[in-house]
DRENLOMI-761604 format. One line per 8 residues: number of its first residue (from 1); their letters; for each residue x negated, y negated, z negated of C-alpha. Coordinates in steps of 0.2 Angstrom, whole numbers. Last residue first. Layout:
% residues N
NUM	A	X Y Z; ...;
This chain:
% residues 113
113	XXXXXXXX	-306 -714 -572; -321 -703 -576; -338 -699 -569; -352 -699 -582; -370 -699 -578; -383 -698 -592; -401 -700 -589; -414 -687 -593;
105	XXXXXXXX	-429 -685 -605; -441 -681 -591; -447 -664 -586; -463 -655 -583; -462 -636 -580; -480 -634 -575; -476 -633 -557; -457 -636 -556;
97	XXXXXXXX	-459 -655 -558; -442 -660 -565; -431 -675 -564; -417 -676 -577; -398 -678 -575; -387 -676 -591; -370 -672 -584; -354 -677 -576;
89	XXXXXXXX	-354 -671 -558; -338 -661 -562; -329 -678 -563; -333 -681 -545; -345 -693 -536; -342 -697 -518; -360 -703 -517; -376 -699 -527;
81	XXXXXXXX	-393 -705 -521; -406 -696 -531; -423 -704 -531; -441 -699 -535; -455 -712 -539; -474 -712 -538; -473 -729 -529; -483 -725 -514;
73	XXXXXXXX	-476 -707 -515; -458 -714 -512; -446 -700 -514; -429 -694 -508; -415 -684 -513; -398 -686 -505; -381 -681 -514; -364 -680 -506;
65	XXXXXXXX	-366 -668 -491; -373 -654 -502; -368 -657 -520; -360 -641 -526; -369 -631 -513; -386 -634 -522; -397 -644 -511; -414 -643 -502;
57	XXXXXXXX	-426 -655 -495; -440 -655 -482; -450 -669 -475; -452 -678 -491; -471 -676 -491; -472 -666 -507; -456 -656 -504; -439 -661 -511;
49	XXXXXXXX	-428 -651 -522; -410 -653 -527; -397 -649 -540; -403 -635 -551; -390 -632 -565; -396 -632 -583; -384 -622 -595; -367 -627 -601;
41	XXXXXXXX	-359 -635 -616; -360 -653 -610; -366 -653 -592; -385 -651 -588; -393 -657 -572; -408 -654 -562; -417 -665 -550; -433 -658 -541;
33	XXXXXXXX	-450 -662 -536; -463 -654 -525; -480 -659 -530; -496 -667 -523; -488 -684 -520; -486 -686 -539; -504 -685 -543; -503 -685 -562;
25	XXXXXXXX	-502 -697 -576; -486 -706 -571; -469 -702 -563; -455 -714 -562; -438 -706 -559; -424 -715 -551; -405 -712 -550; -394 -720 -538;
17	XXXXXXXX	-375 -720 -542; -359 -720 -531; -341 -720 -534; -327 -707 -528; -322 -704 -546; -325 -719 -557; -343 -723 -563; -352 -722 -580;
9	XXXXXXXX	-370 -724 -581; -387 -717 -575; -400 -727 -566; -416 -722 -575; -427 -707 -577; -445 -707 -584; -457 -693 -580; -474 -692 -590;
1	X	-491 -686 -590;
C-alpha cells in the first residue's frame, strides 16, 4: 500500500505546477482522496478533497479558485493543478487517503522570486 507524489519544484509567484500522486496496493477508486500541505514550522493544512468518482471536490478557502484537484481512476493517480501560485503556498505537499490515514512522503513546492 503506497502513495508516491511527484511534480513539485520551485516556481515564481504567479506560476503553475501540477502535482501527481500514484497510488498502489489498494482499490484507489473506492476512496476519497485529499491533498494536505505543511509549511516550515507549521502544522498540516488540508488543501482539497475529491470524492471517489471525481464528481465532488472541496477546497480550502486559501486555494479556492486557484487549485484544481482531479483523479484518473484508470491510472490510480491523483492530481493537483496549482495556478497563480503565491509565496504562502510554499510547503511540502502530500496526498492523503483519509480512511486509514495513509499518506505519501510528499513533494516540495517552493514559490519564490
